[in-house]
C-alpha positions in Angstrom: 39.3 1.6 5.3 38.1 3.0 1.9 37.2 6.6 1.3 33.6 5.7 1.2 33.7 3.8 4.5 35.5 6.7 6.1 32.8 9.1 4.9 30.0 7.0 6.3 31.8 6.4 9.6 32.3 10.1 10.4 29.8 12.8 11.2 29.4 15.1 8.2 28.9 18.8 8.5 26.3 19.9 6.0 25.8 23.6 5.5 22.4 24.6 4.1 22.4 27.9 2.3 19.2 29.6 1.3 18.3 33.1 0.1 15.2 33.3 2.4 14.4 32.7 6.0 10.6 32.8 5.4 9.8 30.1 2.8 11.5 26.9 1.7 9.9 24.9 4.5 10.0 21.9 2.1 13.7 21.7 3.1 12.9 20.6 6.7 12.3 16.9 5.9 15.8 16.8 4.3 17.3 18.4 7.5 15.4 15.8 9.6 16.8 12.9 7.6 20.4 14.2 7.9 20.0 14.8 11.6 18.6 11.4 12.1 21.7 9.9 10.5 23.9 11.8 13.0 25.1 14.5 10.8 25.7 18.2 11.8 23.5 20.7 9.9 24.2 24.4 9.9 22.0 26.9 8.0 23.1 30.2 6.5 20.1 32.4 6.0 19.4 36.1 5.5 19.2 38.1 8.8 15.8 38.7 10.4 12.9 36.7 11.7 11.1 34.1 9.7 9.3 30.8 9.9 12.1 28.8 8.4 14.6 30.1 11.0 12.2 29.1 13.7 11.6 25.6 12.3 15.4 25.0 12.0 16.2 26.4 15.4 13.5 24.1 16.9 15.4 21.2 15.5 18.6 22.3 17.1 20.1 23.6 13.9 22.5 26.5 14.2 21.5 29.4 12.0 24.2 31.8 10.8 23.3 35.2 9.3 24.4 35.6 5.7 26.5 38.7 5.0 25.3 38.5 1.4 21.7 39.6 0.5 21.6 37.2 -2.6 20.9 40.1 -4.9 23.2 40.1 -7.9 23.8 43.7 -9.1 26.9 45.0 -10.8 28.2 46.9 -7.8 31.0 46.9 -5.2 28.4 46.0 -2.6 27.7 42.6 -4.4 31.4 41.8 -4.6 31.9 42.7 -0.9 29.0 40.6 0.2 30.2 37.6 -1.8 33.7 37.8 -0.3 32.2 37.9 3.2 30.0 34.9 2.4 33.1 33.1 1.2 34.7 33.8 4.6 31.7 32.6 6.5 31.5 29.3 4.5 35.2 28.7 4.9 35.0 29.2 8.7 32.2 26.7 8.9 34.4 24.0 7.4 31.6 22.1 5.6 31.9 18.7 4.1 28.9 19.4 1.9 27.3 22.7 0.8 23.6 22.1 0.2 21.5 24.8 -1.4 18.1 25.4 -3.2 16.9 28.3 -5.4 18.9 29.9 -8.2 20.2 32.9 -6.2 21.5 30.6 -3.4 23.1 28.3 -6.1 24.9 31.2 -7.8 26.2 32.5 -4.5 27.5 29.1 -3.3 29.1 28.2 -6.6 31.0 31.5 -6.6 32.1 31.3 -3.0 32.1 27.6 -2.1 35.2 27.0 -4.2 37.1 28.5 -1.2 36.2 25.2 0.7 36.9 21.7 -0.3 33.3 20.8 0.3 31.1 18.9 -2.2 28.3 21.1 -3.6 24.7 19.7 -3.8 22.1 21.9 -5.6 18.5 20.9 -5.3 16.2 22.5 -7.9 12.6 23.2 -6.7 11.3 24.4 -10.0 12.2 24.9 -13.7 11.0 28.5 -14.2 14.3 30.2 -14.6 15.4 27.7 -17.2 12.8 29.2 -19.5 15.0 32.3 -19.8 17.7 32.1 -22.5 20.1 34.2 -20.5 19.8 32.1 -17.4 20.0 28.9 -19.4 23.3 30.1 -20.8 24.4 31.0 -17.3 23.4 27.6 -16.0 25.2 25.8 -18.8 28.4 27.3 -17.5 28.0 27.5 -13.7 26.0 24.3 -13.1 29.2 22.4 -13.8 30.4 23.7 -10.4 27.7 21.5 -8.7 29.0 18.1 -7.6 25.4 17.0 -7.9 22.3 18.8 -9.2 19.2 17.1 -7.7 16.3 17.7 -9.9 12.9 18.0 -8.3 11.2 16.5 -11.3 11.9 14.6 -14.5 11.0 17.7 -16.4 13.8 19.7 -14.7 16.2 16.8 -15.2 15.6 16.8 -18.9 16.3 20.6 -19.0 19.6 20.2 -17.2 20.7 17.3 -19.4 19.9 19.4 -22.4 22.5 21.9 -21.0 25.1 19.1 -20.8 24.8 17.9 -17.3 25.2 14.0 -17.3 22.4 11.8 -15.9 24.7 10.5 -13.2 25.0 14.1 -11.9 21.3 14.9 -12.2 19.3 12.4 -10.1 15.5 13.0 -9.9 14.1 13.3 -6.4 10.8 15.1 -5.8 10.3 17.3 -2.8 7.2 15.3 -2.0 4.5 15.8 0.6 4.0 14.4 4.1 1.4 11.7 3.4 0.8 11.0 7.0 0.0 14.7 7.7 -1.9 15.2 4.5 -4.5 12.4 4.3 -8.1 12.2 3.2 -10.5 13.5 5.8 -13.0 11.2 7.6 -16.6 11.8 6.7 -17.1 13.6 10.0 -14.0 15.8 9.3 -15.3 16.7 5.9 -18.7 17.6 7.2 -17.2 19.8 9.8 -14.8 21.5 7.3 -17.6 22.2 4.8 -19.7 23.6 7.6 -17.0 26.0 8.7 -16.6 27.1 5.1 -20.4 27.5 4.7 -20.1 25.3 1.6 -23.5 23.6 2.0 -24.1 21.6 -1.2 -21.9 23.9 -3.3 -19.3 22.6 -5.7 -16.1 23.9 -4.1 -12.9 24.5 -6.1 -9.7 25.4 -4.4 -6.4 26.8 -5.6 -3.5 27.0 -3.1 -0.5 29.1 -4.3 1.5 32.1 -3.3 1.1 35.1 -5.6 4.3 35.9 -7.5 4.7 39.2 -9.3 5.4 39.0 -13.0 9.0 38.1 -13.7 11.4 40.2 -15.9 12.8 37.4 -18.0 9.8 35.1 -18.5 6.1 35.5 -19.1 6.4 39.3 -18.9 3.4 40.9 -17.3 2.0 37.5 -16.1 2.0 35.8 -12.8 3.5 32.3 -13.2 0.9 30.6 -11.0 -1.9 31.4 -13.5 -4.3 33.1 -11.1 -5.5 35.2 -14.0 -6.2 32.2 -16.1 -8.3 30.6 -13.4 -10.2 33.8 -12.6 -11.0 34.3 -16.3 -12.2 30.7 -16.6 -14.1 30.9 -13.4 -16.2 33.9 -14.4 -17.5 31.9 -17.5 -18.0 28.7 -15.4 -19.7 30.3 -12.5 -22.1 32.1 -14.8 -23.5 28.7 -15.8 -23.1 27.1 -12.4 -23.9 29.7 -9.7 -24.0 26.9 -7.1 -20.2 26.7 -7.2 -17.6 28.3 -5.0 -13.9 29.2 -5.6 -11.5 29.4 -2.7 -8.1 30.9 -3.3 -5.5 30.4 -0.5 -2.2 32.3 -0.6 -1.0 35.8 -0.2 1.8 37.7 -2.0 5.2 36.1 -1.9 6.7 39.5 -1.3 5.6 43.1 -1.6 5.5 42.9 -5.4 3.4 39.8 -5.2 1.1 41.5 -2.8 0.7 44.4 -5.2 0.0 42.0 -8.1 -2.7 40.3 -6.0 -4.4 43.6 -5.4 -4.3 44.2 -9.2 -6.0 40.9 -9.8 -8.7 41.6 -7.2 -9.4 44.9 -9.0 -9.2 43.5 -12.5 -11.7 40.7 -11.9 -13.9 42.7 -9.5 -13.6 40.1 -6.8 -14.9 42.4 -4.1 -18.3 42.2 -5.8 -18.1 38.4 -6.6 -19.6 36.4 -3.7 -18.6 33.1 -5.4 -14.9 33.8 -4.8 -13.1 33.8 -1.4 -9.4 34.8 -1.5 -7.6 34.1 1.8 -4.2 35.1 2.8 -1.5 32.5 3.4 -2.4 30.1 6.2 -0.3 27.9 8.4 -2.5 24.8 7.8 -4.3 24.4 4.4 -5.7 20.9 5.3 -9.1 22.2 6.5 -9.6 24.0 3.1 -8.7 20.9 1.1 -11.0 18.9 3.4 -13.9 21.1 2.3 -13.0 21.1 -1.4 -14.2 18.9 -4.2 -11.6 19.8 -6.8 -8.1 21.5 -6.8 -6.8 23.6 -9.7 -3.2 24.4 -10.6 -3.3 26.5 -13.7 0.4 27.5 -13.7 2.4 28.8 -16.6 5.5 27.1 -15.1 5.7 24.9 -12.1 7.2 21.9 -10.4 4.7 19.5 -8.9 2.9 22.3 -7.2 -0.2 22.0 -5.0 -1.3 18.9 -6.8 0.7 16.8 -4.3 -1.0 18.1 -1.2 -4.4 17.9 -2.9 -3.8 14.4 -4.1 -2.5 13.3 -0.7 -5.9 14.4 0.7 -7.7 12.5 -2.0 -8.8 15.7 -3.9 -8.6 15.3 -7.7 -7.0 18.1 -9.6 -7.1 20.0 -12.8 -3.5 20.9 -13.7 -2.0 22.7 -16.7 0.6 20.9 -18.8 3.2 23.3 -17.6 6.6 22.0 -16.3 6.3 19.0 -14.0 2.6 19.3 -13.1 1.5 16.4 -15.3 3.9 14.1 -13.4 2.1 14.8 -10.2 -1.3 13.5 -11.1 -3.0 10.2 -12.1 -3.9 10.9 -15.7 -7.0 8.8 -15.4 -8.3 10.4 -12.2 -7.4 14.0 -12.9 -7.5 16.5 -15.7 -4.5 17.9 -17.7 -5.3 21.0 -19.8 -3.1 23.2 -22.0 -1.5 26.1 -20.0 -2.8 29.6 -20.5 -6.1 28.2 -22.0 -9.1 29.4 -20.0 -11.5 27.7 -22.5 -9.9 24.3 -21.8 -10.0 25.0 -18.1 -13.8 25.7 -18.3 -14.3 22.4 -20.1 -12.5 20.5 -17.4 -14.4 22.3 -14.7 -17.7 21.4 -16.4 -16.7 17.7 -16.5 -15.7 17.7 -12.9 -18.9 19.5 -11.9 -21.1 17.0 -13.8 -19.3 14.1 -12.0 -19.8 16.0 -8.7 -23.5 16.3 -9.3 -23.8 12.7 -10.3 -21.9 11.6 -7.1 -19.0 10.1 -9.0 -16.2 12.7 -8.4 -15.3 11.2 -5.1 -14.7 7.8 -6.8 -11.4 9.3 -8.1 -10.1 9.9 -4.5 -8.4 6.5 -4.0 -6.5 6.6 -7.2 -5.4 10.2 -6.6 -4.2 9.4 -3.1 -2.5 6.1 -4.2 -0.2 7.8 -6.7 1.0 10.4 -4.2 1.7 7.8 -1.5 3.6 5.6 -4.0 5.8 8.2 -5.6 5.8 11.5 -3.7 6.0 10.7 0.0 8.3 13.3 1.5 9.9 11.0 4.1 11.1 8.5 1.4 12.2 11.4 -0.8 14.1 13.0 2.1 16.0 9.7 2.7 17.1 9.7 -1.0 18.3 13.3 -0.6 20.3 12.3 2.4 21.8 9.5 0.4 22.8 11.9 -2.3 24.3 14.3 0.2 26.3 11.5 1.8 27.5 10.1 -1.5 28.5 13.6 -2.7 30.9 13.8 0.2 32.7 10.9 -1.5 32.6 11.8 -5.2 32.3 8.7 -7.5 35.1 7.4 -9.6 35.7 9.3 -12.8 35.4 7.2 -15.9 38.0 6.8 -18.5 37.3 8.7 -21.7 36.6 5.4 -23.6 34.4 4.0 -20.7 35.1 1.2 -18.3 35.0 -2.5 -18.9 32.4 -3.9 -16.5 32.5 -7.7 -15.9 29.0 -9.0 -15.0 29.0 -12.4 -13.3 25.6 -14.0 -13.8 23.8 -17.3 -13.4 22.2 -16.8 -16.8 23.2 -19.4 -19.4 24.3 -17.8 -22.6 25.4 -18.7 -26.1 27.8 -16.9 -28.3 24.9 -15.3 -30.1 23.3 -14.0 -26.9 25.9 -11.8 -25.2 23.8 -8.9 -24.0 20.1 -9.6 -23.2 17.9 -6.7 -22.4 18.8 -6.8 -18.7 22.5 -6.4 -19.5 22.4 -3.9 -22.4 21.7 -1.0 -20.1 25.3 -1.3 -18.8 26.3 0.0 -22.2 24.1 3.2 -22.2 26.7 5.5 -20.6 29.6 4.6 -22.8 30.9 1.7 -20.7 31.8 -1.7 -22.2 30.4 -5.0 -20.9 31.8 -8.5 -20.5 29.3 -11.1 -19.4 30.8 -13.9 -17.4 28.4 -16.8 -17.7 27.9 -20.5 -18.4 27.5 -21.4 -22.0 26.3 -24.6 -23.5 28.1 -23.8 -26.7 31.4 -25.5 -26.8 32.5 -23.2 -29.7 31.8 -20.0 -27.8 35.1 -18.2 -27.6 36.4 -15.8 -25.0 36.8 -12.1 -25.5 35.6 -8.7 -24.3 31.9 -9.3 -24.7 31.6 -12.9 -23.3 33.9 -14.8 -21.0 32.5 -18.4 -21.0 32.4 -20.6 -17.9 32.0 -24.3 -17.8 28.4 -25.4 -18.1 26.6 -27.4 -15.4 23.0 -28.2 -14.4 21.8 -28.8 -10.8 23.7 -29.2 -7.6 25.4 -32.5 -8.7 26.5 -30.8 -11.9 27.9 -27.9 -10.0 30.0 -30.2 -7.8 31.4 -32.0 -10.8 32.2 -28.6 -12.5 33.9 -27.0 -9.5 37.5 -28.1 -10.5 37.1 -26.2 -13.8 34.7 -23.5 -12.7 36.7 -22.0 -9.8 39.9 -21.4 -11.9 37.7 -19.9 -14.7 36.0 -17.5 -12.3 39.3 -16.6 -10.7 40.8 -15.8 -14.0 37.8 -13.6 -14.9 38.1 -11.7 -11.6 41.8 -11.2 -12.0 41.2 -9.6 -15.5 38.2 -7.5 -14.5 38.4 -3.7 -14.3 34.9 -3.4 -12.6 33.1 -6.3 -11.0 29.3 -6.7 -10.7 27.9 -9.9 -9.3 24.3 -11.0 -9.7 22.7 -12.8 -6.7 21.5 -15.4 -5.9 23.6 -18.0 -7.6 26.7 -20.1 -7.2 28.7 -18.1 -9.8 28.2 -14.8 -7.9 29.1 -16.5 -4.6 32.3 -18.1 -6.0 33.3 -14.8 -7.6 32.7 -13.0 -4.3 34.9 -15.5 -2.5 37.7 -15.0 -5.1 37.3 -11.2 -4.7 37.8 -11.5 -0.9 41.0 -13.6 -1.4 42.4 -11.3 -4.1 41.2 -8.1 -2.3 39.0 -6.9 -5.2 36.0 -4.6 -4.7 32.7 -5.8 -6.2 29.1 -4.6 -6.4 26.0 -6.7 -6.4 22.7 -6.9 -8.2 20.1 -8.7 -6.0 17.6 -10.0 -8.5 15.9 -12.7 -6.6 15.6 -14.6 -3.3 17.3 -18.0 -3.1 15.5 -18.7 0.2 12.0 -18.4 -1.2 12.9 -20.6 -4.2 14.3 -23.3 -2.1 12.0 -23.1 0.9 9.0 -23.3 -1.5 9.8 -27.0 -2.1 10.3 -26.5 -5.8 13.6 -28.4 -5.6 12.2 -31.0 -3.3 13.0 -31.7 0.4 16.7 -31.2 -0.2 16.0 -27.6 -1.3 14.1 -26.9 2.0 17.1 -28.2 3.9 19.6 -25.8 2.3 17.3 -22.8 2.0 18.7 -21.1 5.2 22.3 -21.8 4.1 21.6 -20.3 0.7 20.1 -17.2 2.4 23.1 -16.8 4.6 25.5 -17.1 1.7 23.6 -14.5 -0.3 23.7 -12.2 2.8 27.4 -12.7 3.1 27.9 -11.7 -0.6 25.7 -8.7 -0.3 27.3 -7.6 3.0 30.8 -7.5 1.4 29.7 -5.4 -1.6 30.8 -1.8 -2.2 27.4 -1.0 -3.8 24.1 -2.9 -4.0 21.3 -2.7 -6.5 18.0 -4.3 -5.4 15.2 -5.0 -7.9 12.6 -4.5 -5.1 11.8 -1.4 -3.1 12.0 -3.2 0.3 11.5 -7.0 0.2 15.0 -8.0 -0.7 16.5 -5.2 1.3 15.0 -6.5 4.5 16.3 -10.0 4.0 19.7 -9.1 2.6 20.7 -5.7 4.0 23.9 -4.0 2.7 26.6 -2.9 5.1 25.7 0.5 6.6 27.3 3.3 4.7 27.5 1.5 1.4 25.7 2.9 -1.6 22.3 1.2 -2.3 19.6 1.8 -4.9 16.2 0.2 -5.5 15.9 -0.2 -9.3 13.9 -2.7 -11.3 15.7 -4.7 -14.0 12.4 -4.5 -16.0 12.3 -1.6 -18.4 9.2 -1.0 -20.5 10.4 0.2 -24.0 8.6 2.9 -25.8 5.3 1.6 -27.3 5.0 -1.2 -24.8 2.4 0.5 -22.6 -1.2 0.7 -23.6 -2.5 4.2 -24.1 -5.5 4.0 -21.7 -7.1 1.6 -19.3 -9.4 -1.2 -20.6 -13.2 -1.4 -20.3 -14.7 -4.5 -18.7 -16.6 -6.9 -21.0 -18.8 -9.8 -20.0 -17.5 -13.4 -20.3 -16.3 -15.8 -21.5 -13.2 -14.8 -19.6 -9.6 -15.6 -20.3 -6.9 -15.9 -17.6 -3.2 -15.9 -18.7 -0.1 -17.0 -16.9 3.5 -16.7 -18.1 6.6 -18.4 -16.8 9.1 -21.2 -17.0 8.2 -24.9 -16.5 11.8 -25.9 -15.8 10.7 -26.0 -12.2 7.2 -25.5 -10.7 8.0 -22.4 -8.7 5.8 -20.3 -11.0 2.8 -22.1 -9.5 1.0 -22.9 -12.7 -0.1 -26.2 -11.1 -1.9 -24.1 -8.5 -3.6 -22.1 -11.2 -4.9 -25.3 -12.8 -6.5 -26.4 -9.6 -8.0 -22.9 -9.1 -9.4 -23.1 -12.7 -11.0 -26.5 -11.8 -12.8 -24.8 -8.9 -14.0 -22.0 -11.1 -15.3 -24.3 -13.8 -17.1 -26.4 -11.1 -18.7 -23.1 -9.9 -19.9 -22.6 -13.5 -17.8 -19.5 -14.3 -17.2 -19.4 -18.1 -13.4 -19.1 -18.0 -10.4 -20.7 -19.7 -6.7 -20.3 -19.2 -3.7 -19.6 -21.5 -0.5 -21.0 -20.0 2.7 -19.7 -21.6 6.0 -21.4 -20.8 8.1 -24.4 -21.5 10.6 -26.6 -19.7 11.3 -30.1 -18.5 8.2 -30.2 -16.2 5.8 -29.0 -18.9 4.4 -32.4 -19.4 3.4 -32.7 -15.8 1.2 -29.6 -16.1 -0.5 -31.0 -19.3 -1.1 -34.3 -17.5 -2.6 -32.4 -14.4 -5.0 -30.5 -16.6 -6.2 -33.8 -18.1 -6.5 -35.4 -14.7 -8.6 -32.5 -13.5 -10.9 -32.8 -16.5 -10.2 -29.2 -17.7 -7.9 -30.0 -20.6 -10.5 -28.3 -22.9 -10.3 -25.2 -20.8 -6.5 -24.8 -21.0 -4.4 -23.7 -23.9 -0.7 -24.6 -23.4 1.2 -22.2 -25.7 4.8 -23.2 -24.9 7.6 -20.7 -24.8 7.0 -17.5 -26.6 10.0 -15.4 -27.7 8.2 -13.1 -30.1 7.3 -9.9 -28.3 4.5 -9.1 -30.7 2.9 -12.4 -30.2 3.1 -12.0 -26.4 1.4 -8.6 -26.7 -1.4 -10.2 -28.7 -1.8 -12.9 -26.0 -1.9 -10.3 -23.2 -4.3 -8.1 -25.1 -6.7 -11.1 -25.6 -6.8 -11.9 -21.9 -9.0 -10.6 -19.1 -6.8 -11.3 -16.2 -3.1 -12.1 -15.5 -2.3 -14.7 -12.8 1.1 -15.1 -11.1 0.6 -17.8 -8.4 4.3 -18.1 -7.8 6.0 -19.8 -4.9 9.1 -17.6 -5.3 9.9 -14.4 -7.2 12.2 -11.4 -7.5 10.5 -8.5 -9.2 8.6 -10.3 -12.0 9.0 -9.0 -15.5 6.0 -10.9 -16.8 3.7 -9.3 -14.3 4.9 -5.8 -15.1 4.5 -6.5 -18.8 0.9 -7.6 -18.2 0.2 -4.5 -16.2 1.6 -2.4 -19.1 -1.2 -3.8 -21.2 -3.7 -2.6 -18.5 -4.5 -6.1 -17.3 -5.9 -6.6 -13.8 -3.8 -9.2 -12.0 -3.7 -11.6 -9.1 -0.6 -12.9 -7.5 0.9 -14.4 -4.4 2.5 -12.8 -1.3 6.1 -13.7 -2.3 9.1 -11.7 -3.5 8.4 -8.4 -5.1 4.8 -9.2 -6.1 3.3 -7.3 -3.1 5.1 -4.2 -4.3 3.2 -4.4 -7.5 -0.4 -5.5 -6.6 -2.8 -4.3 -4.0 -3.5 -6.5 -0.9 -6.9 -7.4 -2.3 -5.3 -9.0 -5.3 -2.8 -11.1 -3.3 -3.2 -14.7 -2.0 -0.8 -17.1 -0.1 1.3 -19.4 -2.2 -0.2 -22.9 -2.8 -3.7 -21.7 -1.9 -5.8 -22.6 -4.9 -9.1 -22.0 -3.1 -8.1 -18.4 -2.3 -6.7 -17.9 -5.8 -10.0 -19.1 -7.4 -12.0 -16.8 -5.1 -10.0 -13.6 -6.0 -10.1 -14.5 -9.8 -13.8 -14.9 -9.6 -14.2 -11.6 -7.8 -12.1 -9.6 -10.2 -13.6 -11.1 -13.3 -17.2 -10.5 -12.2 -17.0 -7.1 -10.6 -16.8 -4.5 -13.5 -16.1 -1.6 -11.3 -13.1 -3.2 -9.5 -11.9 -4.7 -12.7 -11.7 -1.3 -14.4 -10.2 0.2 -11.3 -7.4 -2.4 -11.3 -6.8 -1.9 -15.0 -6.4 1.8 -14.5 -4.2 1.4 -11.4 -1.9 -1.3 -13.0 -1.3 0.7 -16.1 -0.4 3.8 -14.1 2.1 1.8 -12.0 3.6 0.2 -15.1 4.3 3.6 -16.5 6.9 4.0 -13.7 8.9 1.3 -15.3 9.3 3.1 -18.6 12.8 2.7 -19.9 13.5 6.4 -20.0 12.6 6.9 -16.4 14.6 3.9 -15.1 17.6 4.8 -17.3 18.0 8.0 -15.2 18.4 6.0 -12.0 20.5 3.3 -13.6 23.1 5.9 -14.6 23.3 6.8 -10.9 24.0 3.1 -10.1 26.8 3.1 -12.8 28.4 6.1 -11.3 28.7 4.4 -7.9 30.1 1.0 -8.7 33.8 1.2 -8.0 36.8 -0.2 -9.9 38.0 -3.5 -8.6 41.4 -2.2 -7.5 41.4 1.6 -7.8 40.7 3.9 -4.8 41.3 7.1 -6.9 38.5 9.5 -6.8 38.2 12.8 -8.6 35.7 15.6 -9.1 
């Protein structure tokens, strides 16, 4: 049994260390995820009563009083407290020490070395990194973290600037419970506004604890920006007296409570009937339900209250501080410069105008959709649990000159094409790459960058090539330092079989679904016959892998699950380079309309024949539409003939294969709708590239397409009637067309190269050497 398998098979003891027993309730979903996996969780908290202590105790978590008060002062008392904390942690015998907040992190780093436990620091906010002194301290001490989980991309960038590698700084948001926080029903909203005596008023809400000014950053200022909002509010309310401001949140501590009193006095809030300032409440949902707009004017923040507001469908105005811009849909919310009351007034005026026109609520769906997709706390907690489990088994350290990764792929290469875009990312962390693939070039030599395999085409060609193919694959496996197999495909399967015989470890990229391709009938009746066999073989390869990368979020995972306890990651192989994405959504224009489809014609699994039949229906219905079909291959002629037979040849432009990215961008920008009527897919690059150009799209319910498009934009494969119906609806409804343009562009932004590179570095750190079991910190 390997070290990793042993880790997953045993019950881990995770010790949670926090400097407070009152706040940090956002840690409870992480505790729930760990408990659900059968791990033992113990919490070390300051003595005394507190809501966090009650929440943990209610989950059956043992709570131990910390002998250290988490106050770092140059005194004997501090040293004595740290020594006692060291003894407590040592006695608990943790496998993993898990901690949040800077004071907790410093204490565990100094005392946790007395144990052999892995150390996982999760960073809730980037404020302290704005201090030069603390940045210097973190540059030194953060190296003692096994993993530093960053609560936002903003925080991750700051830690990487301090020298922490991407593999040690995964990005996982704290998130929000999107089942608990949901948009109110009309009746619930009416009731909430009635309780708040809101009437027809424009209600603005700010939910935040009040923190006293810090010593090291923003001296004299509260970081949540209450003063910025109150200054802006006095100007705004003077022009719009029918508006109400509701502030929810008391002082974080005694100093915060005193600062709150200062703000009340400074802005004369006791005399201002437009402002209601409530203390902290157990449930903020009724207040969001009554609100029209949320404001987060922080000087420094993580994702802040924008997550809860967005989950409830309330649009936000946020400052551009820290990670706040990551939390909002840029087209449905407002982002203003921090510490700029004038810019905040402008945003409030725009929101007010939309409210009075009855249009502000139209932003609700887009706001909610972003939070559900990217900030659901249950999914985030599962990722945190993954990181904690993996930290207990520290990944293999790389050699100073990087590892040589052998990638076995079904892609056919030439000597001039050794590292396509999908492969080049293996080089980004200093590793070297050898692509093991078929090549039609008889002069292609072997070497470190390309190890050629005998070429073949089709099942019959594979059978004829086996006597030469198997020895070539075996030789490549024998020479490999690190092995990654792409699935589905015969080369990956044969390499896995050789690995089993030679007792080599391998990892797998699942980039498509052999079952869907074969069962669709693309390869004829014989393909349907062997579809189940191909699926079982792919499942066997995935089941034997030490680590698995899926290009989908859930589709391929369900069909080809990894062995429990093995490292898995969902990560697209599509990366949008800088400049690929359009700056803003498109505006609908009346016809004539252009529908574009992109894909190979080597087989017909891209469904372009279905699109042509749908186009025929649309033309018969007198919709002024034509199609641009991009792609080439041996069945291209059949599609041209079908267009002529249907009598729509004058409505179709067959472009052939396009390799020039600039030309493809021009074609996409000239179209009004992207169509992907595929019979089988993995996660389609062409669709994401179209979405990056803010194109509305229609697709089929196969592969990873449902992860990209809304249900209303999906049809069953081979249903040209339904395809025509959805195309007609999207092209002729300006409001839905523009909504899909905005939504698709926002989703495509999540495939930006820089964001995915962060996660790919985590994948690289978890693919093991073919032979070595050695692991180091």
